[in-house]
Residue, then its C-alpha position, 0 to 999 in steps of 0.5 A: m496525580i492521574t491527570e498528570r500521567f495522561t498529560r505526559l502520555r499525550l505528546p508521545l502518542g501524538g508523535m507516534a500517530a504523526a510518524l505512522f501517518v508519514w510512513f503510510a503516506g510515504m509508502a503510498a506516494v512511492a507506489y504512486a510515483f514509481d509504479p512498482a513491479a508488485v503491490i499490496v492492495f487494501a480494499p473494503a471487502e474480502s474479495a474487493a482487493s482481488t477483484a480490483i487487481a483483476m479489473a486493473d489488468g493485473q495478476l493476483l499473487r497472494s490474497g488475504f482478508g481485505f488485502a491482496t498482492g498483485t503485479s502487472d506488466r502494463a504501466g499505470f497499474v497503481r492508478r488503475l487500482y485506485a480507479q477500481g476502488a482500492w483504498f490503499v496501494w503499497p509497494s510489495l517486497t514479494r520479489g525480494c528487497f534486492a530484485p533489479d525490477r522492484f521499482r521500475q518506471h514504465k515508458 
């Protein structure tokens, strides 16, 4: 019956939602812990991500609707972005997957 089909769909949908949550939370944790060379910033409004990068002493690399890619040479860039109102900050592959400074710890 139709109700049996929906019951079987619940488990895969729940598993997919859990996998997405783990992925998003993991990427945010990597950005927060390692302070990557370039980040993707998601913010509530179109220009808010660009503004957050500028206010956090960063340089804007690219921008789009609700997100922007930026970089900074100063330590604590991700923390400053969150303080400026960024909703979500991810490490960016802008400099390439194998760039030696992709994940760097600032001293």
